[in-house]
LUMDO-186234 format. One record per atom (N, C-alpha, C): x, y, z. Coordinates in steps of 0.2 Angstrom, whole numbers, plus 5000, padded with zeros to 4 digits. Example, Ala and Ser with C-alpha at 12.3 -4.5 7.8 and 13.67 -1.06 7.14 Angstrom:
# LUMDO-186234
506649725039/506249785039/506649845039/506449895035/506849955036/506450005039/
***
This chain:
# LUMDO-186234
490549845501/490449905497/490749895490/491349865490/491649865484/491349835478/490849785480/490549745475/489849785472/489749845475/489149885473/489149905466/488549905463/488549935456/488450005456/488950045453/488950115452/488850135445/488350175444/488150205438/488550275437/488850285432/489150345431/488950385425/488550435426/488250475421/488750515418/488850525411/489350565408/490050525409/490050465409/490650415411/491150415406/491050445400/491550445395/491850515394/491650565398/491950635398/492650635401/492850695402/493550715405/493550685412/493050705416/493050685423/492750615424/492250595420/491950535421/492350475419/492850485414/493250435412/493750415418/494050465422/494450455427/494050425433/493450445434/493050425440/492850355439/492750335433/492550265431/493150215433/493750235430/494350205431/494550195439/494450245443/494550245450/494150195454/493450205452/492950155455/493150085453/493250065447/493450005445/494049975449/494550025450/495150005454/495049985461/494450015464/494250005471/493849945471/493649915466/493249855466/492549855465/492349915463/491649925461/491449905454/490849875453/490549865447/490349925444/490649945438/490450015435/490050005429/489550045428/489150045422/489150125420/489450125414/489550195411/488950215407/488650275408/488050295404/488250365401/488250365394/488450435391/488150435384/488150495381/487950505374/488350465370/488150435364/487450445361/486950395364/487150345367/486650295368/486250305374/486450355379/486150375385/486050445385/485450465386/485250535386/484950555393/485350595397/485150605404/484450645405/484250675399/483550705399/483050655398/483150595396/482650545395/482450515401/481850525404/481550495410/481650425410/481450385405/481450315405/482150285405/482550315402/483250285402/483550305409/483450355412/483650375418/483350325424/482750315423/482450265428/482750195428/482850175422/483150105421/483850105424/484250165423/484950165425/484950165433/484550205436/484550215443/484250145446/483750115443/483550055446/484049995446/484550005441/485049945440/485649955444/485650015448/486250025452/486150035459/486750035463/486650045470/486850115472/487150155467/487350225468/487450255462/487350315461/487450355455/487950415456/488350415451/488850475451/488650515445/488450575446/488250615440/488850665438/489150645432/489650695429/489450725423/488850705421/488550735415/488350805416/488450845411/488250915411/488250945404/487851005404/487951045398/488551095400/489151095397/489651135400/489951185396/489551205390/489751255386/489551325389/490051355393/489851415397/489551465392/489951485387/489651535382/489051515378/489051455376/488451425373/487851425377/487851425383/487351425388/486951495387/487251545385/486951615385/486451615380/486551575375/486051575369/485651505369/485851455373/485551395374/485351385381/485051435384/484851425391/484351375393/483851365388/483351315389/483651245389/484151225385/484451165385/484951155391/485351205393/485751205398/485351185405/484751215405/484351205411/484051135411/483851115405/483551045404/484050995407/484751005405/485250955407/485450965414/485651025416/485951045422/485451045428/484851055426/484351065432/483851015432/483451015427/482850975426/483050905427/483550875423/483750805424/484050795431/484350835434/484650825441/484050815446/483550865445/482950855449/482650785448/482550765442/482250705441/482650645444/483350655443/483750605446/483650595454/483650655457/483450655464/482850625466/482350635462/481650605463/481650535463/482050505458/482050435457/482450405462/483050435464/483450415469/483050405476/482650455477/482250455483/481750395483/481450385477/480950335477/481250265478/481950255475/482250195475/482750185481/482850235485/483250235490/483950225488/484150265483/484850265481/485250325483/485850325483/486350385485/486550415479/486650475478/486850515472/487450555474/487950555470/488450605470/488450645464/488350715465/488250755459/488750805459/489050815453/489650865452/489350935450/489550985454/489351055452/489951095451/489951165452/490451205450/490551275454/491151305453/491251365456/490851425453/490551405447/490151455443/489451475447/489351435452/488751455456/488851515460/489451545460/489651605464/489751665459/489751725462/489851785457/490651805457/491051775462/491751785462/491951855465/491451885469/491651945472/491851945479/491851885482/492051875489/492851885490/493051915495/493751935496/494051875500/493751825502/494051765505/493851705501/494151645502/493951585499/493151565501/492851535496/492151525497/492051455501/491551455506/491451395510/490751375507/490551315509/489951285506/489351315508/489351355514/488751395516/488651465513/489151485509/489051545506/488451545501/488151605500/487551605496/487751605489/487451555485/487651565477/487351625474/487651645469/487451705466/487751705459/487551665454/487851655448/487751715443/488251725439/488251785435/488151765427/488051705426/487951685419/487451625419/487151605413/486651555412/486951485414/487551475413/487751405415/487751405422/488051455426/488051455433/487351445436/486851485433/486151485435/485851405434/486051375429/485751305428/486051255433/486651265434/487051225439/486751235446/486651295448/486351315454/485651285455/485251285450/484551265450/484651185451/485151155448/485151085448/485351065456/485751095459/485951085466/485251095470/484851145469/484251155473/483751105472/483651085466/483151025464/483350965467/484050945467/484250885470/484150885478/484350945481/484250945488/483450945490/483050975486/482350975487/482050905486/482350865482/482050795481/482050755487/482450775492/482550735498/482950665498/483250655492/483650595492/484250595496/484550545497/485250545500/485750565495/486050625496/486550645491/487150685493/487550695489/488250725490/488350775484/488450835485/488650885479/489350905480/489750895475/490450915475/490550975470/490751025472/490851085468/491551085466/491751085460/492451085457/492551155453/493251165452/493451225448/494051205444/494051235438/494651235434/494951165433/494551115432/494751045431/495151035424/495550995424/495950975418/496150895419/496150865413/496350795413/496550765406/496650705406/496950675400/496350655395/495750665396/495250635392/494750695390/494950755389/494550805387/494850875387/494550925384/494850985383/494751025389/495251065391/495251105397/495651175396/495751215400/496151275400/496851255398/497151205402/497851185401/497951165394/497451115391/497551095384/497551145379/497051195380/496951245376/497551295375/497851305381/498551345381/499051315377/499151245378/499651215374/499451215366/498851205364/498651215357/498851285355/498651335359/498751405356/499551425356/499951385359/500651395359/500951375353/500551335348/500851305343/501151355337/500851405337/501051455332/501651495334/501851495340/502451525343/502351595344/501751625344/501551695345/501451705352/501551765354/501451785361/500751765364/500751735370/500051715373/499851765378/499251795377/499051845382/498451815386/498551805392/498151775397/497951815402/497251805404/497051855409/497351835416/497451895420/497751885426/497351915432/496651925430/496251945436/495651895437/495751835435/495351775437/495751725441/495551715447/495951685452/495651615454/495951565454/495651495457/496251445458/496051385457/496551335458/496451275452/496951265448/496851205443/496851145447/496351095445/496151035449/496150975444/496550925446/496650875441/496050825442/495850795437/495250755437/495450685441/496050665441/496250605444/496250615452/496350685454/496350695461/495550695463/495150725459/494450725460/494150655460/494350615456/494150545456/494350505462/494950515464/495150485471/494750505477/494550565477/494150595482/493450565482/493150565476/492450535475/492450465477/492950425476/492950355478/492850355486/493250405489/493150405497/492450425499/492150475495/491550495497/491050445496/491150405490/490650345489/490750295494/491350275496/491350225501/491050245508/491050315510/490750335516/489950355515/489750355508/489050375507/488950445510/489450495509/489450555512/488850595510/488650645514/488050685512/488250755513/487950795509/488050875510/488350905504/488550965504/488950995499/489651005501/490150995496/490850995497/491151035492/491651075494/492151105489/492751065488/492951065482/493651025481/494051065475/494651075477/495051105472/495751095474/496251105470/496951095472/497151145477/497551135482/497751185487/498051245485/497951305487/498251365485/497851395479/498051445477/497751475471/498251515467/497951535461/498451565456/497951595450/498251645447/497851675441/497951625435/497451635430/497551605424/498251615421/498451675421/499051695419/499651655422/499551645429/500051605432/500151535430/499551505429/499551445426/499851435419/499751485415/500051485408/500851495409/501051535414/501751535415/502051475417/501751435422/501951375424/501951325419/501451315414/501451265409/501951285404/502051345402/502551365397/503251355400/503451365406/504051345409/504251275409/503751235412/503851165413/503851125406/503551145401/503551115394/504051145390/504351205392/504851235388/504551255381/503951285381/503651305375/503951355371/504351395374/504751445370/504351505368/503751515371/503351575369/503251625375/503151685373/503151735378/502351735380/502351745387/501651745390/501551815393/501051845392/500951915394/500251915398/500251955403/499651965407/499152015404/498452005405/498052055402/497352045406/496952095407/496352095410/495852055406/495252035410/494751995407/494452035401/494452105402/494052145398/494352145391/495052125390/495352115384/495052065379/494752015382/494351965379/493651955381/493252005379/492551995381/492251935378/491851895382/491451835380/490751845381/490351805378/489651805379/489451795387/489751755390/489651735397/490151775402/489951805407/490451835412/490651775416/491351785418/491651735423/491751765429/491651725435/491851745441/492551765442/492751815445/493451835445/493851795451/493551775456/493851735461/493451675462/493751615461/493551555462/493851515468/494151555472/494551515478/494051475482/494251415484/493751375488/494151365495/493751365500/493951335506/493751265506/494251215506/494151145506/494151105512/494151145518/494251115524/493751065526/493151075524/492551025525/492650955522/492850955516/493050885512/493650855515/494150905517/494850875519/494750835525/494250855529/494150815536/493850745535/493650735528/493450665527/493950625523/494450655520/494850625516/495450595520/495750535517/496250505521/496950535520/497050575515/497650615513/497550685512/498050725514/497950805513/497850815505/497450865504/497450895497/498050925495/498350905490/499050925488/498950995484/499551035485/499551105482/499451085474/499151135471/498951125464/499551115459/500151135461/500751125457/500951055456/500951015461/501150945460/500750905455/500050895456/499750865450/499750895443/499850955443/499950985436/500550965433/501150965437/501750955435/501750875433/501450835436/501450765434/501050755428/500550795427/500150785421/500550805415/500850865416/501350885410/501850845409/502150805414/502650765413/502450705409/501850675410/501550625407/501450645400/501150705399/501050725392/501750725388/502250755391/502950755388/503150685386/503050635391/503250565389/502850535383/502250555383/501750525378/501950545371/502150605371/502350635364/503150655363/503550605367/504250625367/504550615360/504250585355/504550585348/504450645344/504150695347/504050755343/504450815346/505050805349/505350855352/505150865360/505450915363/505350925370/504550935371/504250885375/503550885377/503150875371/503350855365/502950845360/502450895358/502650955360/502151015359/502351055352/502951035349/503151075344/502751075337/502451125336/502051145330/501451105329/501451035328/500951005325/500550955330/500850945335/500550895340/499950925344/499550885347/498950905351/498450945347/498350925341/497850965337/497150935340/
***
């Protein structure tokens, strides 16, 4: 299995970069496909990539949640139509596909953690496009695995965590919503799990997130304390910062289904986030505590 050729769509993004590195570490031959030379909406390019691989991991997506409200056609083309085409090609060629989806397929109203069989009910265009992608992939009849993620962060792209750090530069009070609940999830953790699913050629829908849950405000407190940012962090409701796209208030996942397949327990969200912040500190140690003082991390 380790010598299989794995195509990673969106392989230079925040998640895709870590997935590619993890697959290479496991001995797979990795082929990275990403913009500008590869366009997931181009049928010819996709056919060529699928034909040249033994398995496909799709990390590519239109991820501008607010932008999708005015660019719904583009979001649907990338997140739904292209995924359906990928499924059809995979079915035709007998290839296995792992597709990345999101907590935004749910409305966030459930009072318990979401399980894979809960009915999707997206409340914004991004979520609708991702739900449609899931449905088209399933309808294609290909061998597939769908992994829904939430609140991801990593070293190779922008995230809620990185934006918090950037906003702390001016030293002013940070006001962060305290009514959105979920779990920060490290891309390195996701990449390791994906490698296990790849090895097993697992099929079905799986939820994956750091164990436990916390509010956005709680994450901000954690980051500010660990990095000694020296800024005041205050809670506020989501209504304080109205955005074009509504966000689900609860993104809690029940991850017991995927946990049954993984070799190690899913770690509480605090551990991976603390290690990530420590690495950030070490990387920028020449700029004062955590390298976050004023001008770093622009």
